[in-house]
Residue frames as a rotation matrix with the C-alpha (Angstrom) as fourth column:
MET 1
0.046 -0.993 0.107 96.59
0.571 0.114 0.813 57.48
-0.820 0.024 0.572 117.85
ARG 2
-0.180 -0.041 0.983 95.70
0.966 -0.198 0.168 58.83
0.188 0.979 0.075 114.43
SER 3
0.795 0.551 0.254 94.20
0.475 -0.825 0.306 61.93
0.378 -0.123 -0.918 116.04
LYS 4
0.679 -0.612 -0.405 97.39
0.222 -0.354 0.908 62.55
-0.699 -0.707 -0.104 118.01
LEU 5
-0.275 -0.798 0.536 99.53
0.792 0.128 0.597 62.20
-0.546 0.589 0.597 114.87
LEU 6
0.145 0.431 0.891 97.28
0.863 -0.495 0.099 64.62
0.483 0.755 -0.444 112.97
CYS 7
0.960 0.230 -0.158 97.44
0.279 -0.772 0.570 67.10
0.009 -0.592 -0.806 115.83
ALA 8
0.291 -0.939 -0.184 101.23
0.380 -0.063 0.923 66.80
-0.878 -0.338 0.339 115.96
LEU 9
-0.284 -0.361 0.888 101.44
0.951 0.012 0.309 67.31
-0.122 0.933 0.340 112.19
ILE 10
0.569 0.590 0.573 99.27
0.635 -0.758 0.151 70.44
0.523 0.278 -0.806 112.33
THR 11
0.882 -0.281 -0.378 101.38
0.178 -0.544 0.820 71.80
-0.436 -0.791 -0.430 115.19
THR 12
-0.058 -0.970 0.238 104.59
0.641 0.146 0.753 71.13
-0.765 0.196 0.613 113.26
VAL 13
-0.115 0.092 0.989 103.24
0.948 -0.288 0.137 72.85
0.297 0.953 -0.054 110.13
THR 14
0.847 0.506 0.165 102.04
0.419 -0.825 0.380 75.82
0.328 -0.253 -0.910 112.17
VAL 15
0.629 -0.690 -0.357 105.39
0.214 -0.287 0.934 76.20
-0.747 -0.664 -0.033 113.93
THR 16
-0.251 -0.746 0.617 107.27
0.834 0.156 0.529 75.85
-0.491 0.647 0.583 110.65
ALA 17
0.224 0.430 0.875 105.11
0.826 -0.560 0.064 78.51
0.517 0.708 -0.481 108.99
ALA 18
0.978 0.150 -0.146 105.55
0.208 -0.766 0.608 80.86
-0.020 -0.625 -0.781 111.93
THR 19
0.261 -0.960 -0.100 109.31
0.430 0.023 0.903 80.31
-0.864 -0.279 0.419 111.84
ALA 20
-0.213 -0.301 0.929 109.34
0.977 -0.042 0.210 81.09
-0.025 0.953 0.303 108.10
VAL 21
0.670 0.520 0.529 107.50
0.527 -0.836 0.155 84.37
0.523 0.175 -0.834 108.72
ARG 22
0.878 -0.376 -0.296 109.90
0.088 -0.482 0.872 85.35
-0.470 -0.791 -0.390 111.49
ALA 23
0.052 -0.931 0.362 112.88
0.737 0.281 0.615 84.49
-0.674 0.235 0.700 109.29
GLU 24
0.141 0.068 0.988 111.78
0.904 -0.415 -0.100 87.13
0.403 0.907 -0.120 106.79
VAL 25
0.951 0.203 0.235 112.01
0.086 -0.899 0.430 89.89
0.298 -0.389 -0.872 109.39
GLU 26
0.113 -0.993 0.017 115.58
0.418 0.032 -0.908 91.15
0.901 0.110 0.419 109.57
PRO 27
0.056 -0.143 -0.988 116.99
0.998 -0.003 0.057 91.94
-0.012 -0.990 0.143 113.01
GLY 28
-0.589 -0.305 -0.749 116.35
0.491 -0.870 -0.032 95.55
-0.642 -0.387 0.662 113.96
PHE 29
-0.967 0.246 0.062 114.08
-0.073 -0.507 0.859 96.27
0.243 0.826 0.509 110.99
THR 30
-0.474 0.880 -0.029 110.41
0.053 -0.005 -0.999 97.22
-0.879 -0.475 -0.044 111.26
ALA 31
-0.590 0.350 0.728 107.93
0.807 0.282 0.519 96.45
-0.024 0.893 -0.449 108.49
LEU 32
-0.832 0.282 -0.477 106.13
-0.199 -0.955 -0.219 99.53
-0.518 -0.087 0.851 107.14
MET 33
-0.210 0.802 -0.559 103.46
-0.950 -0.033 0.310 97.59
0.231 0.596 0.769 105.24
ASP 34
-0.185 0.211 0.960 101.47
-0.545 0.791 -0.279 94.41
-0.818 -0.575 -0.031 105.82
GLY 35
-0.959 -0.280 -0.050 101.03
-0.183 0.470 0.863 93.46
-0.218 0.837 -0.502 102.16
LYS 36
-0.553 0.823 0.134 97.23
0.833 0.548 0.074 93.36
-0.012 0.152 -0.988 102.50
THR 37
0.608 0.775 -0.169 96.09
0.785 -0.620 -0.019 96.89
-0.119 -0.121 -0.985 103.31
PHE 38
0.101 -0.522 0.847 97.17
0.393 -0.761 -0.516 100.52
0.914 0.385 0.128 103.05
ASN 39
0.884 0.239 -0.401 97.28
0.448 -0.189 0.874 100.80
0.133 -0.952 -0.274 106.84
GLY 40
0.278 -0.800 -0.532 99.83
0.569 -0.309 0.762 103.46
-0.774 -0.515 0.369 107.80
TRP 41
-0.764 -0.546 0.344 99.89
0.577 -0.337 0.744 104.98
-0.290 0.767 0.573 104.31
LYS 42
0.219 0.823 -0.524 98.01
0.339 -0.568 -0.750 107.96
-0.915 -0.013 -0.403 102.89
SER 43
-0.257 -0.272 0.928 97.64
0.962 0.018 0.271 108.81
-0.090 0.962 0.257 99.21
ALA 44
-0.527 -0.005 -0.850 97.72
0.119 -0.991 -0.068 112.39
-0.841 -0.136 0.523 98.00
GLU 45
-0.847 0.217 -0.486 95.72
-0.526 -0.480 0.702 114.16
-0.081 0.850 0.521 95.29
GLU 46
0.064 0.988 0.138 92.46
-0.859 0.125 -0.496 112.82
-0.507 -0.087 0.858 93.88
ASN 47
0.136 -0.058 -0.989 93.91
-0.828 0.541 -0.146 109.97
0.544 0.839 0.026 91.84
LYS 48
0.059 -0.074 0.996 93.29
-0.867 0.491 0.088 107.27
-0.495 -0.868 -0.036 94.46
SER 49
0.901 0.385 0.202 92.75
-0.238 0.825 -0.512 104.64
-0.364 0.413 0.835 91.75
THR 50
0.393 -0.842 -0.370 96.46
-0.763 -0.074 -0.642 104.89
0.513 0.535 -0.672 90.83
TRP 51
-0.597 -0.701 0.390 97.29
-0.786 0.413 -0.460 102.59
0.161 -0.581 -0.798 93.77
LYS 52
0.632 0.700 -0.332 96.32
-0.582 0.712 0.393 98.95
0.512 -0.055 0.857 94.22
ILE 53
-0.119 -0.637 0.762 97.59
-0.865 0.443 0.235 96.00
-0.487 -0.631 -0.604 96.22
GLU 54
0.755 0.280 -0.592 98.49
-0.570 0.726 -0.384 92.84
0.322 0.628 0.708 94.30
ASP 55
0.625 -0.499 -0.600 100.35
0.394 0.865 -0.310 89.80
0.674 -0.043 0.737 95.63
GLY 56
0.510 -0.371 -0.776 101.55
0.832 -0.018 0.555 91.69
-0.220 -0.929 0.299 98.70
ALA 57
-0.612 -0.784 0.108 102.85
0.776 -0.568 0.273 94.69
-0.152 0.251 0.956 96.76
PHE 58
0.202 0.542 -0.816 101.75
0.103 -0.840 -0.532 98.30
-0.974 0.024 -0.226 96.38
VAL 59
-0.317 -0.248 0.915 101.23
0.904 0.212 0.371 98.78
-0.286 0.945 0.157 92.64
ALA 60
-0.107 0.202 -0.973 101.30
-0.033 -0.979 -0.200 102.25
-0.994 0.010 0.112 91.09
LYS 61
-0.772 -0.075 0.631 99.71
0.623 0.106 0.775 102.68
-0.125 0.991 -0.035 87.68
GLY 62
0.355 0.918 0.176 97.73
0.934 -0.357 -0.020 105.77
0.044 0.171 -0.984 86.74
GLU 63
0.564 -0.086 0.822 97.76
0.151 -0.967 -0.205 109.53
0.812 0.240 -0.532 87.01
ARG 64
-0.457 -0.860 0.225 100.34
-0.051 -0.227 -0.973 111.11
0.888 -0.456 0.059 89.31
CYS 65
0.721 0.621 0.307 99.70
-0.366 -0.035 0.930 110.15
0.588 -0.783 0.202 92.93
HIS 66
-0.411 -0.912 0.009 102.12
-0.401 0.171 -0.900 109.85
0.819 -0.374 -0.436 95.85
LEU 67
0.640 0.543 -0.543 101.68
0.174 0.586 0.791 107.46
0.748 -0.601 0.281 98.76
PHE 68
-0.114 -0.670 0.734 103.03
-0.609 -0.536 -0.584 108.80
0.785 -0.514 -0.347 102.07
TYR 69
-0.226 -0.033 -0.974 103.90
0.584 0.795 -0.162 106.75
0.780 -0.605 -0.160 105.15
GLU 70
-0.169 0.250 0.953 102.06
-0.599 -0.794 0.102 108.04
0.783 -0.554 0.284 108.22
GLY 71
0.548 0.434 -0.715 102.21
0.128 0.802 0.584 104.99
0.827 -0.412 0.384 110.46
ASP 72
0.060 -0.595 -0.801 104.75
0.990 0.136 -0.027 106.45
0.126 -0.792 0.598 112.89
GLY 73
0.914 0.401 0.055 104.48
0.388 -0.907 0.163 109.86
0.116 -0.128 -0.985 114.50
LYS 74
0.455 -0.829 -0.324 108.23
0.070 -0.330 0.941 110.07
-0.888 -0.451 -0.092 115.09
PRO 75
0.803 -0.175 -0.569 110.13
-0.592 -0.341 -0.730 111.49
-0.066 0.924 -0.378 112.08
PHE 76
0.747 -0.612 0.261 112.90
0.618 0.783 0.067 109.47
-0.245 0.111 0.963 110.49
LYS 77
0.747 -0.581 -0.325 116.32
-0.559 -0.812 0.167 111.13
-0.361 0.056 -0.931 110.57
ASN 78
-0.427 -0.869 -0.251 119.09
-0.903 0.399 0.156 108.50
-0.035 0.293 -0.955 110.44
PHE 79
0.411 0.689 0.597 117.86
-0.551 0.710 -0.440 105.20
-0.726 -0.148 0.671 109.09
HIS 80
-0.867 -0.497 -0.040 118.38
-0.351 0.551 0.757 102.21
-0.354 0.670 -0.652 106.83
LEU 81
0.178 0.979 -0.101 115.43
-0.669 0.045 -0.742 101.69
-0.721 0.200 0.663 104.46
LYS 82
-0.898 -0.378 0.224 114.95
-0.105 0.680 0.726 98.65
-0.426 0.629 -0.650 102.24
VAL 83
0.163 0.952 -0.261 112.32
-0.629 -0.103 -0.770 98.35
-0.760 0.289 0.582 99.50
GLU 84
-0.510 -0.198 0.837 111.74
0.459 0.761 0.459 95.54
-0.727 0.618 -0.297 97.02
VAL 85
0.014 0.442 -0.897 110.96
-0.533 -0.755 -0.381 97.11
-0.846 0.483 0.226 93.63
MET 86
-0.478 -0.167 0.862 109.93
0.627 0.622 0.469 95.89
-0.614 0.765 -0.192 90.19
THR 87
-0.258 0.316 -0.913 109.20
-0.478 -0.863 -0.163 97.98
-0.840 0.394 0.374 87.10
GLU 88
0.527 0.377 0.762 107.52
0.599 0.472 -0.647 97.40
-0.603 0.797 0.023 83.78
PRO 89
-0.364 -0.734 0.574 109.37
0.927 -0.228 0.296 98.74
-0.087 0.640 0.764 80.70
LYS 90
-0.498 0.009 0.867 109.43
0.405 -0.882 0.242 102.53
0.767 0.472 0.435 80.25
SER 91
0.589 0.737 -0.330 108.23
0.607 -0.134 0.783 103.12
0.533 -0.662 -0.526 83.80
ASN 92
-0.436 -0.649 0.623 109.18
0.007 -0.695 -0.719 105.94
0.900 -0.309 0.308 86.14
GLY 93
0.697 0.623 -0.355 108.80
0.384 0.095 0.919 105.99
0.606 -0.776 -0.173 89.92
GLY 94
-0.216 -0.817 0.535 110.62
-0.220 -0.493 -0.842 106.99
0.951 -0.300 -0.074 93.06
ILE 95
0.329 0.193 -0.924 111.18
0.832 0.403 0.380 106.52
0.446 -0.895 -0.027 96.78
TYR 96
0.236 -0.171 0.957 111.16
-0.166 -0.977 -0.134 109.72
0.957 -0.127 -0.259 98.83
PHE 97
0.153 -0.185 -0.971 112.75
0.929 0.361 0.078 110.24
0.336 -0.914 0.227 102.23
HIS 98
-0.697 -0.298 -0.653 112.97
0.602 -0.738 -0.305 113.14
-0.391 -0.605 0.693 104.70
THR 99
-0.756 0.503 0.419 109.72
0.110 -0.533 0.839 114.27
0.645 0.681 0.347 103.10
LYS 100
-0.804 0.592 -0.062 106.30
-0.010 -0.118 -0.993 115.20
-0.595 -0.797 0.101 104.48
TYR 101
-0.182 0.824 0.536 102.71
0.856 0.401 -0.326 114.77
-0.484 0.400 -0.779 103.39
GLN 102
-0.810 -0.019 -0.586 101.73
-0.250 -0.893 0.375 117.06
-0.531 0.450 0.718 100.54
ALA 103
0.007 0.969 0.248 98.19
-0.067 0.248 -0.967 117.14
-0.998 -0.010 0.067 99.18
SER 104
0.915 0.317 0.249 99.17
0.223 0.118 -0.968 117.67
-0.336 0.941 0.038 95.54
ASP 105
0.726 -0.643 -0.243 102.04
-0.629 -0.479 -0.612 118.10
0.277 0.598 -0.752 93.06
TRP 106
0.321 -0.735 -0.597 105.50
0.267 0.675 -0.688 116.55
0.909 0.061 0.413 93.25
PRO 107
0.774 -0.010 -0.633 106.78
0.633 -0.001 0.774 116.38
-0.008 -1.000 0.006 96.86
ARG 108
0.685 -0.484 0.545 108.88
-0.178 -0.836 -0.519 119.43
0.706 0.258 -0.659 97.66
ALA 109
0.521 -0.472 0.712 110.43
-0.842 -0.148 0.518 118.30
-0.139 -0.869 -0.474 100.95
GLY 110
0.394 -0.440 0.807 113.29
-0.207 0.813 0.545 115.81
-0.895 -0.382 0.229 101.15
PHE 111
-0.514 -0.700 -0.496 114.92
-0.745 0.077 0.663 113.75
-0.426 0.710 -0.561 98.43
GLU 112
0.737 0.672 -0.066 113.83
-0.603 0.611 -0.512 111.27
-0.304 0.418 0.856 95.76
SER 113
-0.465 -0.767 0.443 115.71
-0.374 0.623 0.687 108.06
-0.803 0.154 -0.576 95.11
GLN 114
-0.134 0.432 -0.892 114.91
-0.980 -0.194 0.054 107.43
-0.150 0.881 0.449 91.45
VAL 115
-0.209 0.162 0.964 113.24
0.083 0.986 -0.148 104.27
-0.974 0.049 -0.219 90.14
ASN 116
0.736 0.378 -0.561 113.66
-0.476 -0.300 -0.827 104.16
-0.480 0.876 -0.041 86.36
ASN 117
-0.019 -0.749 0.662 115.43
0.229 0.641 0.732 101.63
-0.973 0.165 0.159 84.16
THR 118
-0.621 -0.188 0.761 114.08
0.742 0.173 0.648 102.35
-0.254 0.967 0.032 80.67
HIS 119
0.563 0.786 -0.254 111.87
0.678 -0.615 -0.403 105.46
-0.473 0.055 -0.879 80.93
GLY 120
0.572 -0.282 0.770 112.83
0.621 -0.464 -0.632 108.42
0.536 0.840 -0.090 78.75
ASP 121
0.889 -0.306 0.341 114.22
-0.446 -0.750 0.490 110.41
0.106 -0.587 -0.803 81.70
TRP 122
0.325 -0.846 -0.422 117.98
-0.196 0.376 -0.906 109.82
0.925 0.377 -0.044 81.61
LYS 123
-0.371 -0.424 0.826 118.27
-0.878 -0.128 -0.460 109.86
0.301 -0.897 -0.324 85.44
LYS 124
-0.013 0.316 -0.949 118.14
-0.306 0.902 0.304 106.17
0.952 0.294 0.085 86.23
THR 125
0.805 0.453 -0.383 117.49
0.125 0.501 0.856 103.86
0.580 -0.737 0.347 89.15
GLY 126
0.281 -0.676 -0.681 119.50
0.958 0.241 0.157 104.73
0.058 -0.696 0.715 92.22
SER 127
-0.419 -0.405 0.813 119.96
0.434 -0.875 -0.212 108.41
0.798 0.264 0.543 91.33
LEU 128
-0.287 0.346 -0.893 119.44
0.783 -0.452 -0.427 110.93
-0.552 -0.822 -0.141 94.10
TYR 129
0.281 0.490 0.825 117.24
0.958 -0.188 -0.214 112.95
0.050 0.851 -0.523 91.80
ASP 130
0.663 -0.082 0.744 118.84
0.274 -0.899 -0.343 116.21
0.697 0.431 -0.573 90.64
VAL 131
0.808 -0.508 0.299 121.50
-0.516 -0.364 0.775 115.89
-0.284 -0.781 -0.556 93.35
VAL 132
-0.479 -0.863 0.160 123.61
-0.587 0.450 0.673 112.93
-0.653 0.228 -0.722 92.23
ASN 133
0.565 0.761 -0.319 122.33
-0.712 0.254 -0.654 111.57
-0.417 0.597 0.686 88.92
VAL 134
-0.431 -0.630 0.646 123.25
-0.198 0.765 0.613 108.17
-0.880 0.137 -0.454 87.50
GLY 135
-0.093 0.372 -0.924 122.83
-0.953 -0.302 -0.026 107.61
-0.288 0.878 0.382 83.77
ILE 136
-0.545 -0.124 -0.829 123.21
-0.459 0.872 0.171 103.81
0.701 0.474 -0.532 83.74
PRO 137
0.471 0.818 0.329 120.42
-0.744 0.168 0.647 101.82
0.475 -0.550 0.687 85.44
ALA 138
-0.588 -0.699 0.406 121.50
-0.802 0.442 -0.401 99.52
0.101 -0.562 -0.821 88.26
ALA 139
-0.415 0.535 0.736 118.50
-0.161 0.753 -0.638 97.18
-0.896 -0.383 -0.226 87.83
GLU 140
-0.992 0.113 -0.050 116.36
-0.020 0.252 0.968 95.55
0.122 0.961 -0.247 85.13
ASP 141
-0.281 0.960 0.013 112.67
-0.953 -0.281 0.113 95.77
0.112 0.019 0.993 84.29
ARG 142
0.542 0.711 -0.448 110.42
-0.637 0.695 0.334 92.85
0.549 0.104 0.830 85.26
LYS 143
0.013 -0.540 -0.842 112.91
0.492 0.736 -0.465 91.63
0.870 -0.408 0.275 87.85
TRP 144
0.938 0.331 -0.104 112.64
0.234 -0.383 0.894 92.33
0.256 -0.862 -0.437 91.57
TRP 145
-0.157 -0.986 0.050 115.52
0.434 -0.114 -0.894 94.22
0.887 -0.119 0.446 93.13
THR 146
0.456 0.212 -0.865 116.24
0.888 -0.176 0.425 95.61
-0.062 -0.961 -0.268 96.59
GLN 147
0.092 -0.372 0.924 116.74
0.292 -0.877 -0.382 99.36
0.952 0.304 0.028 96.76
GLU 148
0.269 -0.107 -0.957 118.37
0.963 0.061 0.263 100.58
0.030 -0.992 0.119 99.97
ILE 149
0.303 -0.184 0.935 118.66
0.045 -0.977 -0.207 104.12
0.952 0.105 -0.288 101.29
ILE 150
0.265 -0.326 -0.908 120.93
0.950 0.250 0.188 104.72
0.165 -0.912 0.376 104.26
VAL 151
0.441 -0.103 0.892 121.14
-0.018 -0.994 -0.106 108.12
0.897 0.031 -0.440 105.95
GLU 152
0.399 -0.420 -0.815 123.79
0.916 0.228 0.331 108.72
0.047 -0.878 0.476 108.60
GLY 153
-0.087 -0.398 -0.913 124.30
0.473 -0.823 0.314 112.34
-0.877 -0.405 0.260 109.58
ASN 154
0.206 0.115 -0.972 125.26
-0.590 -0.778 -0.217 114.22
-0.781 0.618 -0.093 106.42
LYS 155
-0.796 -0.553 -0.246 125.85
-0.543 0.472 0.694 111.06
-0.268 0.686 -0.676 104.34
VAL 156
0.436 0.897 0.067 123.37
-0.690 0.382 -0.614 109.31
-0.577 0.222 0.786 102.05
THR 157
-0.786 -0.613 0.073 124.18
-0.447 0.647 0.617 105.90
-0.426 0.453 -0.783 100.58
VAL 158
0.396 0.885 -0.246 122.01
-0.841 0.242 -0.484 104.26
-0.369 0.399 0.840 97.92
LYS 159
-0.729 -0.597 0.334 122.39
-0.439 0.783 0.441 100.56
-0.525 0.175 -0.833 97.12
VAL 160
0.358 0.778 -0.516 120.74
-0.934 0.300 -0.196 98.30
0.002 0.552 0.834 94.57
ASP 161
0.899 0.055 -0.434 120.92
-0.077 0.996 -0.034 94.57
0.431 0.064 0.900 95.28
GLY 162
0.776 -0.563 -0.283 123.72
0.510 0.298 0.807 95.17
-0.370 -0.771 0.518 97.76
LYS 163
-0.143 -0.851 0.506 125.88
0.982 -0.185 -0.033 97.18
0.122 0.492 0.862 95.37
THR 164
-0.031 0.066 -0.997 126.57
0.475 -0.877 -0.073 100.82
-0.880 -0.476 -0.004 96.25
VAL 165
0.391 0.272 0.879 125.25
0.914 -0.224 -0.338 103.04
0.105 0.936 -0.337 93.46
LEU 166
0.059 -0.379 0.924 126.20
0.185 -0.905 -0.383 106.34
0.981 0.193 0.017 95.06
GLN 167
0.019 -0.041 -0.999 127.20
0.994 -0.109 0.023 108.17
-0.110 -0.993 0.039 98.21
TYR 168
0.212 0.125 0.969 126.34
0.363 -0.931 0.041 111.79
0.908 0.343 -0.243 98.78
ILE 169
-0.331 -0.349 -0.877 127.95
0.940 -0.199 -0.276 113.94
-0.078 -0.916 0.394 101.46
GLU 170
0.681 0.618 0.392 125.96
0.633 -0.766 0.108 117.08
0.368 0.174 -0.913 102.11
PRO 171
-0.300 -0.890 0.343 128.40
0.555 -0.455 -0.696 120.00
0.776 -0.019 0.631 102.37
PRO 172
-0.433 0.084 -0.897 128.53
0.843 -0.314 -0.437 122.13
-0.319 -0.946 0.065 105.52
GLY 173
-0.655 0.204 -0.727 126.20
-0.071 -0.975 -0.210 125.08
-0.752 -0.085 0.654 105.40
ALA 174
-0.900 0.361 0.243 123.98
0.345 0.253 0.904 123.59
0.265 0.898 -0.352 102.69
GLN 175
-0.695 0.699 -0.167 120.64
-0.433 -0.593 -0.679 125.37
-0.574 -0.400 0.715 102.42
ALA 176
-0.125 0.756 0.642 117.25
0.543 0.594 -0.593 124.14
-0.830 0.275 -0.485 101.26
ALA 177
-0.977 -0.193 0.090 116.64
0.168 -0.435 0.885 124.97
-0.132 0.879 0.457 97.61
LYS 178
-0.145 0.962 -0.232 113.39
-0.242 -0.262 -0.934 126.12
-0.959 -0.079 0.271 95.96
PRO 179
0.150 0.879 0.453 110.93
-0.875 -0.096 0.475 124.79
0.461 -0.468 0.754 95.03
PHE 180
0.758 0.062 -0.649 112.42
0.098 0.973 0.207 121.36
0.644 -0.221 0.732 95.86
GLU 181
0.862 -0.348 0.369 114.30
-0.497 -0.437 0.749 121.49
-0.100 -0.829 -0.550 99.16
ARG 182
0.689 -0.603 -0.403 116.71
0.236 0.711 -0.662 118.55
0.686 0.361 0.632 98.77
LYS 183
-0.152 -0.661 0.735 118.14
-0.686 -0.465 -0.559 119.27
0.711 -0.589 -0.383 102.20
LEU 184
-0.384 -0.048 -0.922 118.87
0.403 0.890 -0.214 116.63
0.831 -0.454 -0.323 104.85
GLY 185
-0.440 0.307 0.844 116.78
-0.782 -0.594 -0.191 116.95
0.442 -0.744 0.501 107.97
GLU 186
-0.900 0.259 0.351 114.05
0.023 0.832 -0.554 114.51
-0.435 -0.490 -0.755 108.98
GLY 187
-0.306 0.852 -0.424 110.64
-0.946 -0.323 0.033 113.39
-0.109 0.411 0.905 107.82
THR 188
0.260 0.498 0.827 108.78
-0.326 0.852 -0.410 110.41
-0.909 -0.163 0.384 106.44
PHE 189
-0.802 -0.489 0.342 108.82
0.090 0.468 0.879 108.24
-0.591 0.736 -0.331 103.30
ALA 190
0.261 0.887 -0.380 106.73
-0.531 -0.196 -0.824 108.36
-0.806 0.417 0.420 100.14
LEU 191
-0.451 -0.287 0.845 106.31
0.494 0.708 0.504 106.25
-0.743 0.645 -0.178 97.02
GLN 192
-0.510 0.160 -0.845 105.70
-0.549 -0.817 0.177 107.72
-0.662 0.554 0.504 93.61
GLY 193
0.112 0.550 0.828 102.98
0.738 0.512 -0.440 106.93
-0.665 0.660 -0.348 91.11
HIS 194
-0.621 -0.652 -0.436 104.35
0.257 -0.694 0.672 108.90
-0.741 0.305 0.599 88.16
ASP 195
-0.460 0.438 -0.773 102.05
-0.836 -0.508 0.209 108.58
-0.301 0.742 0.600 85.13
PRO 196
0.537 0.813 0.223 99.55
-0.679 0.574 -0.457 106.24
-0.499 0.094 0.861 83.40
GLY 197
0.669 -0.321 -0.670 102.31
-0.496 0.478 -0.725 104.69
0.553 0.818 0.160 81.28
SER 198
-0.449 -0.885 0.123 104.34
-0.634 0.218 -0.742 103.59
0.630 -0.411 -0.659 84.30
THR 199
0.769 0.596 -0.230 103.76
-0.254 0.616 0.746 100.48
0.587 -0.515 0.625 86.40
ILE 200
-0.391 -0.894 0.220 105.86
-0.530 0.023 -0.848 100.15
0.753 -0.448 -0.483 89.55
ARG 201
0.660 0.531 -0.532 105.58
0.129 0.618 0.776 97.54
0.740 -0.580 0.339 92.30
TYR 202
-0.329 -0.699 0.635 106.88
-0.637 -0.333 -0.695 98.17
0.697 -0.633 -0.336 95.81
LYS 203
0.723 0.587 -0.365 106.83
-0.114 0.622 0.775 95.51
0.682 -0.518 0.516 98.53
ASN 204
0.511 -0.495 -0.703 108.51
0.812 0.547 0.204 94.30
0.283 -0.675 0.681 101.72
ILE 205
0.208 -0.379 0.902 109.20
-0.057 -0.925 -0.376 97.87
0.976 0.026 -0.214 102.85
ARG 206
0.724 -0.021 -0.690 111.17
0.662 0.305 0.685 97.87
0.196 -0.952 0.235 106.11
VAL 207
0.401 -0.545 0.736 113.31
-0.201 -0.836 -0.510 100.28
0.894 0.057 -0.445 108.05
LYS 208
0.297 -0.402 -0.866 115.83
0.928 0.335 0.162 100.36
0.225 -0.852 0.472 110.85
ARG 209
0.954 0.000 0.300 116.35
-0.064 -0.977 0.201 103.56
0.293 -0.211 -0.933 112.80
LEU 210
0.199 -0.963 -0.182 120.01
0.749 0.269 -0.605 104.50
0.632 -0.016 0.775 113.24
ASP 211
0.453 0.030 0.891 119.47
-0.322 -0.926 0.195 107.37
0.832 -0.375 -0.410 115.71
């Protein structure tokens, strides 16, 4: 009898745990990280030590190094991306979209959604860097927030903790700029490790295609 009760208890705990894991996955969204490895992601440049994994999060701290998502061969065009982010004071980071792998330097393709609450750069969290800049941060250091990027046709919406920070409508006939394109098209995602004085944590990265 005791053995049956123990077995039933283990089964209940296992089912409950499995249910809890499933509950974290939002309908229609696909996880882009497993919280344990860098599977599906590729770091650029030689500064591999910039990136670590701690408590299920990608942690960027060190010389400039970008981490590109390469886990899906199909480019992302229209999508809804969600990333949990936390910064240490005076940190600078970013979330790129419509970009492509680049072996060195700052990514030229696509756009950067700024991550910066108290760094010296005045373009703060939620800015579409050098396209639509926001001077007042929408989040706080040392507190997790959800940064969302939604691309639908020629419209980009950026949200922080559910609040819309900006909407950008790309004008008809817009052309890619140089050296940074900042032109809607398609591509992948990347995370920024900016400098040794910045510590950024990114976790629970998930996306829903809207094509």
